[in-house]
C-alpha positions in Angstrom: 23.3 -12.7 -35.9 19.9 -11.9 -34.1 19.2 -12.4 -30.3 18.4 -16.0 -29.1 14.9 -15.5 -28.0 14.2 -19.2 -26.9 13.6 -19.7 -23.2 13.8 -22.7 -21.1 10.8 -24.2 -20.1 9.8 -22.8 -16.4 9.4 -25.6 -14.0 6.0 -27.2 -13.2 4.4 -24.6 -15.6 1.8 -25.7 -18.4 2.5 -23.7 -21.4 -0.7 -21.7 -21.4 -0.3 -20.5 -17.8 3.4 -19.4 -18.0 2.6 -15.9 -18.8 -0.2 -15.5 -15.9 2.2 -16.4 -13.3 3.9 -13.4 -11.0 7.2 -15.6 -11.0 7.7 -15.4 -14.4 8.1 -11.9 -14.1 12.1 -11.8 -13.0 12.6 -15.0 -15.1 11.6 -13.0 -18.3 13.3 -9.9 -17.2 16.5 -12.0 -16.7 16.5 -13.3 -20.3 15.3 -10.4 -22.3 17.5 -7.4 -20.3 20.3 -9.8 -18.3 22.5 -6.5 -17.6 19.9 -3.7 -17.1 19.7 -2.2 -14.1 16.9 -3.6 -12.3 17.1 -2.1 -8.7 19.4 0.1 -6.7 19.3 0.0 -2.7 22.0 1.9 -0.6 24.3 2.5 -3.3 24.4 -1.1 -4.8 22.4 -2.0 -8.2 21.3 -5.4 -8.7 21.0 -6.2 -12.6 18.0 -8.5 -14.0 20.0 -11.4 -13.9 21.3 -10.9 -10.5 17.9 -10.1 -9.3 16.4 -13.3 -10.8 19.1 -15.5 -9.1 18.3 -13.9 -5.7 14.4 -14.5 -6.1 15.6 -18.1 -7.0 17.6 -18.6 -3.9 14.9 -17.6 -1.4 12.4 -20.0 -3.2 14.6 -22.6 -3.3 15.3 -22.0 0.2 11.8 -22.2 1.3 11.0 -25.5 -0.7 14.1 -27.1 1.0 12.8 -25.6 4.5 9.7 -27.5 3.6 7.3 -24.8 2.7 4.5 -25.9 0.1 2.3 -24.5 -1.9 -0.1 -22.4 0.0 1.6 -21.9 2.7 2.0 -18.3 4.0 4.9 -16.2 4.7 4.5 -13.0 6.5 7.0 -10.0 6.0 7.6 -7.0 8.7 10.0 -4.9 7.2 11.1 -1.4 6.1 11.7 -0.7 2.5 14.5 -2.6 1.2 15.9 -4.7 -2.2 15.6 -7.6 0.4 11.9 -7.1 0.9 11.5 -7.3 -2.9 13.0 -10.6 -3.5 10.9 -12.2 -0.4 7.7 -10.9 -2.4 9.2 -12.6 -5.7 10.6 -15.7 -3.8 7.3 -16.5 -2.4 5.5 -16.0 -5.4 7.9 -18.5 -7.1 7.3 -21.2 -4.6 3.7 -20.9 -4.7 3.9 -19.6 -1.0 1.3 -16.8 -0.1 2.9 -13.5 1.3 1.7 -11.3 4.0 2.7 -7.9 4.2 2.5 -6.3 7.4 2.8 -2.7 8.5 6.1 -2.1 9.8 4.6 1.0 12.3 2.3 -1.5 14.0 3.0 -2.3 17.5 4.0 -5.7 19.0 0.4 -6.2 20.3 -1.5 -5.1 17.0 0.2 -8.0 15.3 -1.1 -10.5 17.1 -4.5 -10.5 15.3 -2.5 -10.5 11.9 -0.3 -13.6 12.9 -3.1 -15.3 14.4 -5.5 -14.8 11.7 -3.2 -15.5 8.5 -1.0 -17.9 10.5 2.0 -17.8 8.6 4.5 -20.9 8.6 7.5 -18.2 8.2 8.1 -14.6 9.2 10.8 -12.3 8.1 11.5 -9.3 10.4 13.6 -6.4 9.4 16.8 -6.2 11.7 15.5 -2.9 13.0 12.3 -4.1 13.9 13.4 -7.1 15.7 13.7 -6.1 19.1 10.4 -4.6 19.1 8.5 -7.8 18.3 11.2 -10.7 19.5 9.3 -11.0 23.0 6.2 -12.1 20.9 7.7 -14.6 18.9 6.9 -17.6 21.9 3.1 -16.3 21.5 3.3 -16.6 17.4 2.7 -20.1 17.5 2.0 -20.9 14.1 5.2 -19.6 12.9 8.0 -22.0 12.5 10.5 -20.3 10.7 12.0 -16.9 11.4 14.3 -14.8 9.1 15.9 -11.5 10.1 16.2 -9.0 6.9 19.8 -8.0 7.5 20.9 -5.2 5.1 24.6 -4.9 6.2 27.3 -6.7 6.9 27.4 -5.4 10.5 24.1 -7.6 11.5 25.3 -11.0 13.4 22.2 -12.6 13.5 19.6 -12.7 16.4 18.6 -15.2 18.7 15.3 -17.4 17.6 16.0 -16.3 13.8 18.4 -17.1 10.7 19.7 -14.1 8.9 18.2 -13.8 5.5 21.4 -13.7 3.8 22.3 -17.3 5.3 18.9 -19.0 4.8 18.8 -17.8 0.9 22.7 -19.3 0.9 21.0 -22.4 1.1 18.9 -22.4 -2.0 19.6 -22.8 -5.7 20.1 -19.9 -8.4 18.1 -22.4 -10.6 14.5 -21.7 -11.7 12.4 -23.7 -8.8 10.2 -26.7 -9.5 6.9 -26.4 -8.3 3.9 -28.3 -9.5 0.6 -27.1 -10.1 0.6 -23.2 -10.1 -2.2 -21.8 -11.2 -3.1 -18.0 -12.2 -6.1 -18.1 -9.8 -3.9 -19.2 -6.7 -4.1 -16.6 -4.0 -0.4 -15.1 -4.0 -0.9 -12.4 -1.2 -3.3 -11.8 1.4 -3.2 -7.8 2.2 -5.1 -6.5 5.2 -7.4 -3.6 5.1 -8.1 -1.4 8.3 -11.5 -2.7 9.5 -14.4 -0.1 9.7 -16.9 -1.7 11.8 -14.9 -5.2 12.3 -11.6 -6.5 12.5 -9.0 -5.8 9.5 -10.1 -7.9 6.6 -7.2 -10.1 4.3 -7.6 -9.2 0.9 -6.7 -12.4 -1.4 -4.9 -11.4 -4.5 -4.0 -13.7 -7.3 -1.8 -13.6 -10.1 -4.4 -13.0 -12.5 -5.9 -10.0 -10.4 -2.4 -8.7 -10.1 -1.5 -8.8 -13.7 -4.5 -6.9 -14.7 -3.5 -4.0 -12.3 0.3 -3.7 -13.8 -1.3 -3.7 -17.6 -3.3 -0.6 -16.0 -0.7 1.1 -14.5 1.6 0.5 -17.7 -0.7 1.6 -20.1 -3.2 4.1 -18.4 -0.3 5.1 -16.0 2.0 5.6 -18.6 4.7 3.9 -16.8 7.8 3.6 -19.3 10.3 0.7 -19.6 13.3 3.1 -19.7 11.9 4.9 -16.5 14.3 5.6 -13.6 12.0 5.7 -10.4 12.4 6.3 -6.9 10.6 4.0 -4.5 10.1 6.0 -1.3 6.3 5.2 -0.2 6.1 1.7 1.8 6.7 -1.4 0.0 4.0 -2.9 2.5 1.3 -0.9 1.0 -0.4 -2.1 -2.2 0.2 1.1 -4.1 4.1 1.3 -4.2 4.4 -2.4 -4.5 1.7 -3.4 -7.3 1.0 0.1 -8.7 4.6 0.9 -9.5 7.0 -1.5 -8.3 6.2 -4.9 -9.2 4.8 -3.3 -12.5 8.2 -1.1 -13.2 9.9 -4.8 -13.0 7.4 -6.2 -15.0 8.2 -3.6 -17.9 11.9 -3.7 -17.3 12.3 -0.4 -15.5 15.0 0.6 -13.2 13.8 1.4 -9.4 16.2 3.3 -6.8 14.5 1.9 -3.4 14.6 4.4 -0.1 14.1 3.1 2.9 11.7 6.2 3.6 11.1 9.9 2.3 14.0 12.0 2.6 13.1 15.4 0.6 17.0 15.9 0.4 17.9 12.8 -0.7 14.9 12.2 -3.3 16.4 15.7 -5.0 19.7 14.5 -5.1 19.0 11.6 -7.0 16.9 12.8 -9.5 19.7 15.2 -10.6 22.3 12.5 -9.8 20.4 9.3 -11.3 18.2 11.3 -13.7 15.1 10.0 -12.2 12.2 10.4 -14.5 9.4 9.3 -11.9 8.2 9.9 -8.8 5.3 8.6 -6.4 4.2 10.6 -3.3 1.6 12.2 -1.2 0.7 15.6 -1.8 2.7 16.5 1.3 5.8 15.0 0.0 5.8 17.3 -3.3 5.3 20.5 -1.1 8.6 19.1 1.2 10.2 19.0 -2.3 9.4 22.3 -3.1 10.0 24.1 0.2 13.5 22.2 0.4 16.6 24.7 0.5 18.2 22.4 -2.3 14.9 22.7 -4.8 15.5 25.7 -6.7 19.7 24.5 -7.3 18.5 20.9 -8.7 18.4 19.8 -11.8 15.1 18.2 -12.6 15.1 18.1 -16.4 14.9 14.4 -16.3 11.6 14.4 -14.5 8.5 13.7 -16.7 6.0 12.5 -14.5 4.9 13.0 -10.6 2.2 10.5 -9.5 0.4 11.3 -6.1 -2.6 9.5 -4.2 -4.8 9.8 -1.3 -6.6 13.2 -2.0 -6.9 15.4 -4.9 -5.0 18.7 -5.0 -6.2 22.0 -6.1 -6.2 22.7 -9.7 -4.1 25.9 -9.2 -1.5 23.9 -7.1 -1.2 21.3 -9.5 -0.7 23.7 -12.7 1.9 25.6 -10.2 3.8 22.5 -9.3 3.9 21.3 -13.2 6.0 24.3 -13.7 8.0 23.8 -11.0 8.7 20.4 -11.4 8.6 20.7 -15.2 6.5 17.3 -15.1 3.4 16.4 -15.8 1.4 15.4 -12.5 -1.1 12.4 -12.2 -3.4 11.4 -9.6 -4.2 7.5 -8.7 -7.5 6.8 -6.9 -8.6 3.3 -5.7 -8.2 0.4 -2.9 -6.6 -2.4 -1.7 -9.5 -4.6 -2.8 -8.8 -3.3 -6.3 -5.0 -3.9 -6.4 -5.5 -0.9 -5.9 -6.0 1.4 -9.0 -9.3 2.5 -10.0 -9.3 5.5 -11.6 -6.1 7.9 -12.8 -6.6 11.5 -13.4 -3.7 12.6 -16.5 -1.8 15.7 -16.3 -3.9 16.8 -19.3 -6.8 16.8 -17.3 -5.9 18.6 -14.2 -7.1 21.9 -15.9 -10.5 21.1 -16.7 -11.2 18.3 -14.1 -9.3 19.6 -11.1 -10.9 17.9 -8.0 -11.7 14.8 -9.7 -9.9 11.5 -9.2 -10.1 10.8 -13.1 -11.0 8.2 -15.6 -11.3 4.3 -14.7 -8.5 2.1 -15.8 -8.8 0.0 -18.9 -9.4 -3.1 -16.2 -12.0 -1.7 -14.2 -15.6 -0.9 -14.7 -17.0 1.8 -12.3 -20.5 2.3 -11.7 -22.5 4.4 -9.2 -25.0 2.6 -7.1 -28.1 3.5 -4.7 -28.9 1.3 -1.9 -31.3 -1.1 -3.7 -28.7 -2.2 -6.1 -29.9 0.1 -9.0 -26.8 1.3 -11.2 -27.4 5.1 -11.7 -26.8 7.5 -14.4 -24.4 10.4 -14.8 -24.4 13.3 -12.3 -26.2 11.1 -9.8 -24.8 10.5 -6.4 -24.7 7.2 -5.1 -22.0 4.3 -3.6 -18.6 4.0 -6.0 -18.6 0.3 -7.0 -16.5 -1.6 -9.2 -16.1 -4.7 -11.3 -13.7 -6.4 -13.6 -10.2 -7.8 -13.9 -8.6 -6.1 -10.9 -11.2 -7.0 -8.3 -10.1 -9.4 -5.5 -10.7 -13.2 -4.8 -12.6 -12.4 -1.7 -11.5 -11.7 1.8 -9.7 -14.7 3.4 -11.6 -17.0 5.9 -14.4 -14.5 5.7 -17.2 -15.7 3.3 -19.8 -13.5 5.0 -17.8 -10.3 4.7 -16.9 -11.2 0.8 -20.6 -11.8 0.1 -21.5 -8.4 1.5 -19.0 -6.8 -0.4 -19.8 -8.3 -3.6 -23.6 -7.5 -3.3 -25.7 -7.0 -6.6 -22.6 -8.5 -8.3 -20.3 -5.6 -7.9 -17.4 -5.2 -5.3 -18.7 -2.0 -2.9 -15.9 0.5 -2.2 -17.7 2.2 0.6 -17.2 5.5 -1.0 -19.5 8.2 -2.1 -19.1 9.7 -5.9 -20.4 10.5 -9.2 -19.7 9.9 -12.9 -20.0 13.5 -14.7 -21.2 13.7 -18.2 -17.5 13.0 -19.7 -17.1 9.3 -17.3 -14.8 11.0 -15.3 -15.1 10.2 -11.2 -15.6 12.6 -8.6 -15.0 11.2 -4.9 -17.7 13.1 -2.8 -17.4 11.3 1.1 -16.7 8.1 2.8 -19.6 5.8 3.5 -17.3 3.6 6.0 -16.1 5.5 9.0 -12.4 5.7 8.3 -9.9 8.3 8.4 -7.4 8.7 5.6 -4.2 10.4 7.1 -0.5 10.3 5.8 -1.2 7.6 3.3 -2.8 5.2 6.0 -6.6 4.3 6.2 -7.4 4.3 10.0 -10.8 2.9 11.2 -12.4 5.2 13.7 -13.8 2.3 15.9 -10.3 0.8 16.3 -9.2 4.1 17.9 -12.3 4.9 19.8 -12.2 1.3 21.4 -9.0 2.2 22.8 -10.0 5.6 24.2 -13.1 3.8 26.2 -10.6 1.5 27.9 -9.3 4.8 29.3 -11.0 4.9 33.2 -11.7 8.5 32.8 -13.1 8.8 29.4 -17.0 8.8 29.4 -17.2 8.5 25.5 -15.3 9.3 22.8 -15.6 9.7 19.1 -13.2 9.6 16.1 -13.6 11.8 13.0 -10.9 13.0 10.1 -10.6 16.9 9.9 -8.5 18.3 6.9 -5.1 18.6 7.9 -2.5 20.8 5.7 0.1 17.9 6.2 -1.6 14.6 6.9 -4.5 15.2 4.4 -6.5 14.2 7.5 -6.0 14.5 11.1 -7.0 11.9 13.6 -9.2 14.1 16.0 -10.6 12.6 19.3 -13.6 14.3 20.3 -14.5 13.0 24.3 -16.1 13.6 27.5 -14.3 13.0 30.5 -15.7 12.0 34.4 -12.4 13.9 35.6 -11.9 17.7 35.1 -8.0 17.3 35.6 -7.6 14.8 32.6 -5.1 16.5 29.9 -4.7 16.3 26.2 -1.3 14.9 26.8 -2.7 12.2 29.2 -5.0 10.7 26.4 -2.6 10.7 23.5 0.4 8.9 25.8 -2.2 6.5 26.4 -3.1 5.6 23.0 0.6 6.1 21.7 1.5 3.1 24.6 -1.2 1.0 22.6 -1.3 1.8 18.9 0.9 2.6 16.0 2.1 6.1 15.7 -0.1 6.8 12.7 -3.2 5.9 14.5 -2.4 8.4 17.6 -4.9 11.4 17.3 -3.4 14.9 16.1 -5.3 16.6 19.0 -8.1 16.3 21.6 -11.3 18.1 22.0 -13.0 18.0 25.2 -16.9 18.1 25.2 -19.5 18.4 27.8 -22.3 16.3 25.3 -22.2 15.3 21.5 -24.6 16.2 18.9 -26.9 13.0 18.3 -29.9 11.5 16.2 -33.2 10.7 17.2 -32.0 7.2 18.5 -28.8 8.4 20.2 -26.2 7.9 17.5 -23.5 10.5 17.7 -23.7 13.0 14.5 -20.0 12.8 13.4 -21.0 15.1 10.4 -22.1 17.8 13.1 -18.7 17.2 14.7 -16.6 17.7 11.5 -18.0 20.8 10.5 -17.7 22.3 14.2 -14.2 21.7 14.1 -13.5 21.9 10.5 -10.8 24.8 10.9 -9.2 23.4 13.9 -5.8 22.5 12.0 -6.2 25.5 9.7 -3.4 28.3 10.4 -5.2 31.6 11.6 -4.9 34.3 8.7 
């Protein structure tokens, strides 16, 4: 006899909306592939049936604790199985998920907590001590749980263990009324350029559009075994890959961070078929002592992001890994992938960022709102199914972002005669370093608070490891102010990835006729500062 494909109704859903709701993903996978491995973390594998039950327990625990549709729940965590359960548990309960960058300092988190006003907060046990003193200040937060990943953790004052919290919830599908595909399901914060960070509102519908693009255009396979080593609090890992893989029935191995030796071991032992990382991660894998002895025959696809790699290097890596290489390009407001450069185009279109995915239309626009033709340079703009709902509690910035009916990326580029997108420069004052976007203004403001700094400018300079190195150019009133003094000052106030890689002291800055610092001249002047001497 054939398999029983009947599915019991999912509580609270109208039939026409069931397919459009994020919480349905683990439910359907549990029905279709109950015994298939879903996620492996720290050597333990959960099947799709077990994973769905855990998501249900968290959702029901949230509902039992009084959370309602539209309430917000923040997660400050390092990569883990539990982190993914929190995302889906929130989705099933209709609670909006707020991912927080785990590298941020406690004082930096004040803005996000006070802006999003989450009722609940999950804190990775490893991060608890660094933020516990803030709990009394974070008045919106009523429920705090610690993400306990081992049985050795006994809990923390002011918090309940996540595992204990989940035990209070039923494994049955939660009953939530009136969930809609256009409901906001996640608010992810961008780095502000000229203002505070903005909360990008993502809906069930926009995220499903991203998953379809990843699976169809990115070539993600349902039989894949993939390693998740990039941060899950980033939309790239979470939505371009992790949730798309769960939606597709693939198996994921979650790592707390990038460890080249561990990655190589897993590729061989678990027959991993796909990786996603930064260009420098692949370089570290190639240079690792175990690379030559590792059996890489299972590997089929290596995806990278943040910056194109030289065509010659990609071709060499394809040979070394025996796998195809793809670059993903986009931004948070686009869920996040807008273009993909597939392996077969790395020869003829090396240096580009690829072809638009099927659910995104890419245009090039001038400052007057005119869409330009092929080979004309202007601002990269987008429209389509993957565009954000808007910025949370910021209608002015939302209207600005959607001027002329397209979403404005803040990037400069061109579409060539074949419709391939080439990124040329940034219109926004942003440094892209090691997988993070850092607003120059944010670091400049800290530098200007230093009593011995008269003026400061932050620029991004090409860096062999970090893509761009955050570089501080400063003028000082004191002759004895040192680079270490400045770096220590910033590191005490900002997350490590925001701390400059070096400091350049100048007596005066190049300026426009109106007195504005000409950053492009600074970038040109110090373009080789991180390059090794030949």
